[in-house]
Structure formats: C-alpha cells, structure tokens
N, C-alpha and C positions, 0 to 999 in steps of 0.2 A: 492491492499491492502491499508488500511488506512495510510495516510501520517500524520505525525505530528499533520493524521492517517496513513502521510508520508513526496524530494526537487530536476538540469540537466546541461549539458554542454552548453555553449553559445559562442558568439563572436569568440574568438581565437581558440576554439575547434570545431567550427561548422562543418568544413569539415570532420574531423575524426569521429565525432558523426554521421553525415549523412551516412557515409559508414557503421557504425555499425547498423543503422536503416535498411539500405538496406539488410545487411546480415541477420538481424532478419526476415525481410519480406520474404526472400528467404529460410529461414529455415536452414541457415548455422550453423555449430557448432562453439562455441567459445572455444579457447584453454585455457589451464590451466595456462599458463605462464603469468608473469606480464610484463608490459612495464615500461620504466623509468618514474618517476614522480617527482614532485617538492620536495617530501620528501625523495627521495632515492639518494640524492646527493653523490658525491664522497668524499673520505677521511674517515679516521677512520678505526680501526681494528674491524671486526665483533666479537661479543662475544656471547657465547651460554647462553641461559636462560634470566632471568630478567622478570619483570612484567610491562606491559604497562597499564597506567591508562587512561581510555577513559571517557570523559564527556558525560553523557546522556543529551538529550535536556531538557530544563526546564519543570517541571511538569510531566515528563515521568519516569515510573519505569518499569522494566521487570517483568511482573506479571503473565504470563501464559506459562507453558512449555510443556503441553500435546499437541502434534501436530494435534489433532482433536478438533476443537473448533467452537463456534458460532461467529457471527459478533461482539458480545459484548466483545470479547477478541482478535479481529483481529487488528493488526497493524504491520508495518514494524519492530518495535522494538521487539515485541514478536515473530515475524516470522523470517525474514531474519537475524536479529541481535541478536537472542537469540536461538530459537529452531534449526535453520539451523546449528548452530555451533556444536550442539550435535546430532541432528537427521536429516540426510541428506534426502531431498525430493527425489522422484524417479528421477527427472531431475533438475539439477542446472542451473541457468541462470546468465549471466554476468561473468566477470573474474576480475583479479586484475589490472584493468585499470579503468579510470574514465568514459568511454563512451560505452563500449560494452554491448549490451542488448540481445545478442543471446544466444541460448541454449549452455550449456557447458558440453558436454559428458564426457571429461576426469575427471571432478570433480563429476560426477554423479555415484551412485551405480548401475545403469542399463545401458546396451548398447542401442544404438539407436533403436527405435521401427521399426518393419518390417510390412509393409502394404501389403495385398494381397486380393484376391477375389474382385477385383475392388474397393478396399479401405474399404470393409466392415469387414475385418478380420485384427486384429492387434495383434502381438506377442511381448511381452516384456521379455527380458532375463536379469536376474540379473548377476552381475559380480562375485558374490561369496565372497563379502567382509565379514568381521567378525564383529559381535557385540563385545563389550568390555568384555562380559562374555564368549566368545568363540562360541556362536551360529553363524550360517551362515545367512547372509542377503540374503534370497533366495525367492523362489516362495511363501512359506508359509507366509513370512513377508508381501508380497504384498497382498495376499489373505486376511490376517488379516484386513488390512486397508479397502479393498474393501467391505468385509462383514460388517464392521462397518458402512461404508457409506450407504449400503443398509438398515441396521437396524436403523440408526439414522440420516438420511439425514435432518430431520427437525432441528437438532442441528449442522449442518455442514455449515459453512459460504459460501462454494464454490458452493452450489447447486443452480440451476435455473430450473424451470419446463421444462421438455422435454430434459434436458441435463443430464450429468453424475449424477446419475447412470441410469436415465430413457432411455438414448439412447444406453444402453448396453443390448442386448438380452440375452446373457449368457457370462460367463467367467469361466475359470477353469485352474488349474495347469496342463500343458501338459509336464512337465518335472520338475526335482528338482529345476531348476532355472528359469523356463519359465511359464508365465501366458499368455493365449490367450483369447482375447476379440472378441466376435461376435457383430457387431454394427447393428443398425436397418436400416441404409442406409450408403451410401458412403459420407464421409465428406472430407473437405480439410485436407490433412495430416499435413500441417503446423498448422492449427487451432486446430486440435484434439490433436496434441502433445503439443502445447504451452498452450492451454486453458482447456484441459481435463486431459490428462495423467499427466501433470505437477502438478496437484493438489493432487496427491497421495503421501503418505509418508509411506514407509515400517516401520513396527513395530515389535519388538522382541517377540518371543514366551513367554518370561518371563513376558510380560504384559498381556498375555491371562489368567487372573486369576480373582477371585472375593474376594481374601483376600491376605494379605502380606505373609502369611505362606503357601499359596497354591503352588502346583507343577506347573511349567511352562506348559502352554497348557491346564491345567485342566478346564479353563473357557469354552472351547469349541467353541470360536468365530471363530477360524481358520477353523474349519470343519463344522460350522453352515450352515443352508440353509433356503431359503424362505419357504420351506415346513413346517419347524418347527416354522415359525413366527419370526425367528431371536431372539428367546427368550434368547439364550445363549449370543449372542452379546450384547443384550440390558443390560443384567446383568453385563457383563464385562465393558461396557461403563459407567454404573451407578457407578461402583466401581472406575474406573480410573478417571472419572470426579470429584468424591468426593475427591480423593487423590490429584487431581490437584488444589484443593482449600485449601489444607493444606500447606500453604507456609512455615510454620515453619519446615516442614520435607523435603523440596525440596532437600537440599544438602545431607541429610542423608538417604533418602528413597532408598531401594533396587530396586525400580521400575525405577526411573529416572536416576539412576547411570549407567544403561545399555544403551550405546550409540554406534553409528557407525560413528559419525563425529569426527573431529580432537580435540574437546574440551569436557570437562565434568565439571559439576558444582561442586565447592568445598566449596564455602561459599555463603549464601544467606540471605539477610535481606529484609523484606517487605518494609522497608523505602527506598530501592533502591540500597544499596551497594551490588554488586554481583561480585564474583570472579570465573573465569573459569580456570581450569588447563588443561594442555596438556594431551590428550588421547594417552598414549604410545602404545595402541593396534590399532590405526587408520590404516585401510587398504589402504586408498587413498594416494595421493601425491599432494603437498609436506607435509612432516611431520612438525609439529610446531617447531619453533626455540626458541620461548619464553617459559618460564615456565608457565606463567599465563597472563590473561587479567583481569583487574579490572574495572568494570563499576561504575562510581561515579554519584550520582543524584544531581540535583540542582532544586531549586524552582523558580529561576529567571535567566534570561540571564546575569544580572549584576554580580551575584555571580559566575557564570561560568567564566565570563571574568576576574574577580579578581583571580580565581584559575589559569587561564592561565598566567596572569601577574606575579604571584608569583611562578610559576613553579610547582604547585600542581598536574597538569594533563599533560599527554603527547599529548593528542589529544582532540581538542575542537573547538567550533564555536565562531567566533568574531561577536558580535551583530552588526546589521546594523548601529545603532546609534554611534558606536565606530569606524566605518570605514571612511576613506577619501572618497570623491565622486568618483564614478567609472570613470576611464578614457574612452574616446571614443573608443580607439583601444585595450583595454585589459579587460579581465574578472577579473583581480586582481587589487587592489589599487597600485598606484605608489610608496607608502611608506608602510612599514610594521609596524603597530602600536605596535607590540610586540618585535620589534628589531631582533637581530641576533640569538636569542635562538629558534626561530620557523621558519619553512618554511610554506608558504601559498599555498592552492589549492582551486580551485572552486569546489563546490559540487552541481551538477544539478540533478534533478529527471526526469526520463522518466514518467511524470505524469501530473496531472492537479490540480489546486487549485480552491476552490469554497466555497460557503455557500449552504447547502443542505436544501431546503424548505420541510416541511412535509405536503404532500398533504392530509393526514388524520387527521391533528390536528383539534379538534373541534372548536377552536377559530379563526384560520386563514386559515384552509384548503380550504374553499370555495373560498376565495380570491386567494389563491395560485393556485388553479385549473384554473384560468382565465389566458390565454396566455398574454393578454394585461398587466395584473398586473405584471407578471414575467418580461415582457419587460421593464416596468417602473422601477422595482427594479434594473434591469441591467443598465438602462440609467443613474441612479444617482450614479453609481460607477465610480469615476474619477481614473481609473487605471494609466494613464500616470502621472497624478499629484501626486498620492500616491507613485509611483516608484521614482519620482524625489525628493519629499520632505521627504519621510519616509524611503524608502529602499536605497536612495542615489544612485540610478541607478542600483542596484543589483537585478532587477526583470524585468519581461516582462509581457505584458498583456496576459490574458487568455480569450478565447472566444468560447470554444466549447469542445466536448468530446475528440478530438484528441490532443495529446501533442503539445503545442505551441513552445516547445523548443526541440531540437535545431531549430533555425530559418530555415524555408524552408525545414524541414524534409518531407519525402514522405507521412506521414500520414495526414498532415495538408491540408484540402480542401481549395479551393479558398474563401469560405464563411468566414472562420476563419482568413483569411489574409486581409479582408477588413478593412479600417479605421485604418491602422497601427497596425494590429493584434488585434484590439478591436472587430472585427467581425461585425455582422449586426446591433448591437445596441450600438453605441459608446456613450460616456458620453455627455449628454445634459439634463440639468434640465428642460429647456423650453419644450423640446419634451416629457419628462416624464409627465409634468403637462398637456400638451395638450392631451396626450393619455388617461389619467385618465378622464379628462373633457369630452372627446368624448364618454366615456363609462358610463356616468351618474353620475360622481362624481363632487363635488364642494367644494371649500375651506371653512371650517367653523372653526373659532377660530384657524386658522393655520394648521388644519388637514383636508385632503381630506375625505369627507363624502359622502356616497352613497345617491343620491337624487332620482334616477330612477332605482329601482331594475330590471326592464325589460332589461335595458342596462348594469347594473352592473354585472349581470350573476346569474346563478342558485345558490341558497342557500344564497345569499347575500341580507340582509334585508335593508330597508330604515333606514338611520341613522347609519349604520355600518361605523366605521372609519377605515382608512387605517393604522392600527397599527400592528406592528410585534415585536416579541421578538427574538433576535439573541443570541444564547448561544455559546460563543466563548472560546477558550482555553487560559488560563492565562499563565504567565511566560515569554512571549516574548514581550518586550516593543514595537517593531515595529508592531507586529500583533495587539496589543491593540490599538496603534495609528491609524492603518489602519481602524479598525472598528469604532473608534471615528470620523474619517474624513468622513467615509461613512454615519454614522448617521447624521452628520451635513449637508452634501449635500442632503440627502434624505429629511430632514426636509424642505428644500427650495422648494421641490416639493410637500409638504404636506403629506409626508409619515413619520409616527412617529415610530422610531426604539428605542426599549429598549434593552440595552446590559446587558447580564448576564454572568459573568465570572466564569468558572469552570476549574478544572484541565483536562488535555487531557484524562487521564484514566477514569475520571468520565463521561465525555461526551460520549465516545464510549461505556461505560457501559449502557447508556440510548438509544443506537441507534438501537435496534432490530426493525424490521418491525412490524407494529401494525395494528389492525383492524380499518376500517374507522370510524373516529370521536369517537374512543373508549377512555377509561380512561387511557390507557397506552401510548397514543400519546401525552404526555405532552409537548415535545419540539416542538416549532414552526419552528425554523430554526437552523440547526446544522452548526456551524462555527468552526469546529475543525481543519481545515487545508485543506486537499485534499486527493488525491488518486494517488498512483504510480502503473503503470501497471506491477506489479510483484506478482500477485496472489490475488484473483482467476483470471487467465488469463494473459499471457505474450504477446499475440498479442492484441493490444488495441481496440478490439471489445467491445461492450457495455453491454454484458449480465449480468455481476455482478452488475452493477450500475443501469441499466435502464430497464431490462427485467421484465415484470410483474411477481411478486411473487418471485424474486430472493432473496437469503438469505442475500445479501449485500445491498439490495435496501432499505436503512434506511428511505428514504423519501417517500416510497410507491408510486413512480411514475408509471403510467400505461398508455400506448398509443398503440393501435393495430398496427398503422403504424410503430412506432418505433420497436415493436416486430418483425414485418415482415422484416424490413431492417436489424435488428441485425441477424435474422435467415439466411438471404441471405449471410452474411459474413462467415457463418459456412461451406458452401459448395462451395464457390467460392474463388479463390485466386486472383481475379481481384482487383486492387487498386481502380478502379472506383466504384466497389460495396461497398468498405469501405467508399469511399468519399460520396456516397449517404447517408449512415448512419450518418456520422459525420456532413454533411451539415444540415441534418434534426435536429440533436441534437443541433447545433448552433442556428438554427432558433427557436426551441421550448423552449429553456431556461429551461430545467429540473433542472438545478442548476443555482445559481447566480455566474457567473464566476468572479474570483478574481485574482489579480496579482500573478504571479508565481515567488516567490523569490528564489534565490539560495544562498547557504551558502558560506562563505569564511572560510575554515577550517584551523586551525593551527596545525602543527605537530612538536613535539620536533625534533630538527636537529640531534639528536643522534638516533632517531628511523627511520628506513628505510623501504622502500617498502610498505608504507601505501598509499592506494588509496581510492577514494570515488566513488564507482560505481553508475551509474544512476539508478540502480534497488535496491539500498540499500544493495546489496550483500556484506557481511562483511567477509573478508578472512584474519584474523590475523595470520594464519599459515604461511603466506609469510613474516611477519614482523620480524625484528631483530634489536638489538641495536649495536652500535659501541662504542668503548672507546672514 
C-alpha cells in the first residue's frame, strides 16, 4: 500500500527483524501480545482512560473510511491507521512490536484458512465476533465483500488480471460462519493467504442497503449472483461510495458507526482533526485502555516538531534536519533533542521508496519506455550522499523491488546488494552521460537532445530533449531537499528535471492507471514516497505494482517477462523463484529507486506500550497512560 503512500528496522534491530521476515516467509502466525519497547519503560501507576494525541505526517489527512476503494484512495494512513481500527480485515498482520511482519491470527476475525483438494479448495471460518450493532461477523459478512469484488473489481485497488477474483472458480457459504473457495489451480498457500485472502474485509449487513433508511440486507448484495449481472451489488456500491465522499457525515452516519474493530469514529474534520473512541462492544482482545485517540494534522514537519517541543502531541516524528547525526552503532541519536519528556524509537517500513515514472505519459512516456533512459535516471541519484547530507544517516539506499531493510533480509537478492546496496546502477554522472550519448543523444545548451532517433528509441523524435517533471509530496523538508539534490545532479548529466510540489493526498488522487498517451496521464513521474508491503499483498511479490493491468500499477508498467516471473512466485514457495523476480526488477528499473529513510519517533514518557510496526499496523488498544 502507498507509503507516505507509506517507512523499517535497521542496525541494532537487524537480527530480530530478520527473524520476523523468516517467520513471514514460512507463514508463521504472529502473536497478539506486545514486547517491551522504548516507550513502555517502568515506573508510574497505570491509569484508565485518557486521550492520546497522535501527529499525522505533514500533508496527510485521513480521508477515506469505506474499506472498498480504488488506488486513488489507497494509503497506509487510510488503511492500516484508520480503517483497520474500525473495520478489521479478514486477516491482520504485524503485532505490537516494531519488527513483526507475519500474519496475526489472534487479532483477526477469522481462523486460519484450511487448504484441501491439493491446494485448490480453501475454507475460511469466521470466529463469530460481533459488530457494534449486535450483528454477527459471519459468512454473510465475507460473502458481502466477495460479491462486491466480483461486481466492482474495476474500482478495487487490489485487483490484478488473473488474480482474485479471477482465480476463484466458485465460492459459497458452507455454514453460518464458513465460506469455501474453489480455486482454478493450486497456489502456494503462503502466497494465497498473504496476498489474496488478506485483501478481503468482512462488511456488516447494515451496509447492504441503497438508502440510509433502508432495512439491513435489503440491498441484496449479500445474496446477489453473476447470473443477475451483479446489479444489486453495483447499486449498493454506488450508494456506499457516494456516502464515503460525504466527509461531513462520517462521524454521525448510521453506516460507518457499525464497526467490529476496537475503535469507532467520534469526531471528524476534513481538515484532518480526527478523534476515535473506544468500541465498548469489541469482541477481540485486548480491549482499549484509553478513552480515545486524536489524530492531529500538520502542513509541514517543522510545525509538527514545534508541537512535540511544546507538548501538544503525545506521539510524533522528529524531522531529519532536527536530529543529531546517526551514530555508527545505533539506530537512534546519541542525544535526545526533546529531552526527558519523550522516549525515542526507530520506525522502519517493510517496503521500498522510489519515484514512479509514467510509461503512458504523452510527453515523457516514450523516453521512459527506454531501459537505458531509466538506467541513466537511476545513475544520477546520489543515494549515499543524500543519506549523509540530508537524512543525517537515517536512511539506506534502495535498489530494487525487494525491501532493502533490514540489511541482509531473506528477500533481498544479490543484485540489490551490489555497490553497497545501490544495486546494478550506482551513482555516476559520467556513466549516465555516456549511456545517453551512446544511444543517440548529445548535449545542446546544457540539455541532452536526441540527434539520432534510430538510436534514441521508438517514439522519440529528433530534437526531443531529456526533460522530465517530477511531482513530489510537500511538507517534509528532507524529502524536498532530496529531490532538489537529485535535480542538481541530473542536470550535470544533461537531464532537465522540473519539480512540482503537491500534497500527498493530491498526488495519490491523480495516480489511477491510464490509457497509453491519453489525456488522463498528466503526471510524468510520481514522487509521493513509496510502498509498504502491507496490502495489496503482504508477501513482497510484485503483482500490485508491476503486473500488467494491476489496479495499483499507477505508472502503467508492462513487461511480459516480469509478468511471467511474478506469476511463478504465486505457485512456488522457493526463495530462488522470488529472487529471480526481484533481480529482474532491479535490472529493469521500473521505478527510480530512492533512499529508504526511517523515522525517529517520539513518544510521551507517560504513554506506554506504543510501538511502530514495520507494516504500519497501528494498535492503540495496547496503549495506556501512567500518572
């Protein structure tokens, strides 16, 4: 899911995180208990209740609460840190530790899936939790979501051609709490659970309506069928989607107040101030100890830092520019810039950072489709220099589709470890210039210009200049400085970069896949942040990002060999098969890989049991204050 459109454990936590990755690869379940953290120190008497104030990242607001959505509303903030608190997905991932990325059955509303018939039959049995209005989270809740997927897969961010729902021959309720799926072939049970079933979210019967005054279930989506053309589900979706755009009614709507998670919305402002109260009817465990959580928006990281220094928020991020340089032997600074009122923790993401070129943009798409051009765009990215000068050591190079952090994790192929983790195309302005020159380009007035279209590549005309516009997310000073440094280095190779700043929410709103060279392909390069492997797909295979026609493939990348390598990871549990895919991804540069920064988070010393999971899983039901 989109990181900041999403951020991982490093150095001192590498060993523990590597164990967590191995557990994830083996399909082990993650427990629901928390481990000690920097914010859960000893001392103080626990008190019941209280409101924890949490700073949102600069430019981010919680804007979409309906758990069925298109890529234009997909982010970890809308998903893991908003919807999941109210509407539990079929399977939860991560736990109340900083590094676990495995499936967490104790926190999930469904029992582990059972595979039979050589892996072609899967049964999912719900635990019988209750929605806050007394309905049961049962087979009908799951059938509701699956039917909507069938009816509206074009509007579902998790779809990829040939995958869910296309790989399901049939499905039906085989008991009050059980849904059985017949698949079109045998898949890796790990992959199917992590990357297919995990994308489903049970929905209450009270949502199966086409008006606010309608009787629950009267919409007919739960009992709809393909034979009827999914007409009833389409009508229900149209209604729910329209309601999900009415942000002024989020907190008061009788729809969204029906939850099965530990929290429910109590106050909502489109400007970003959001308060969630404890759901007293929550069936799972643990029950919330706090009364509420309040999310506080900021337009810039400097104002967030001021709020931390003045004690206005309990949880927030210290900007890179306000941190001392990172020590060689620790993930945290040697001194705490906030003093004794806050504890510090590293916050890493099980994910990747990049700029996403748009292969279908009419102005730049033909250049982007040339591998040599993408290689050159990568070669002018001084990741080690940017980490040292801008992130002050709190970042690592990124070089391919497998997470580069924690260092040495099992997913990272040898190709991504080349050149001190810069991968096959390390920083070199001279090599970038030579690469362009060898493909028919020459420097004209400081900009590389195509002189020989036969060498430049299909669709590139004589006189075409190597000019690109990068649309980046504003509000984080370090990210802005990174792209300014990149622009400067690119210019030395004759590549002219124009930077356009927009809010994070604005950029992802423009990120829907688009027709080749069409009018809706306005953005040339998306530089919103990156991707965490926390949906669609919790095993870091590449179908959401790189498969042809995937709903999250905002850059419209398409490569038959990539499709073949990705498909192979769906039926094989071999790590070598995954490495074949990841190596090809590193070599082909479908993204321009960027440094993977990690946050240094500050937590009020009186607020305990707060952790920052690598999947962005937020579990404030574990938190509590002390006197």
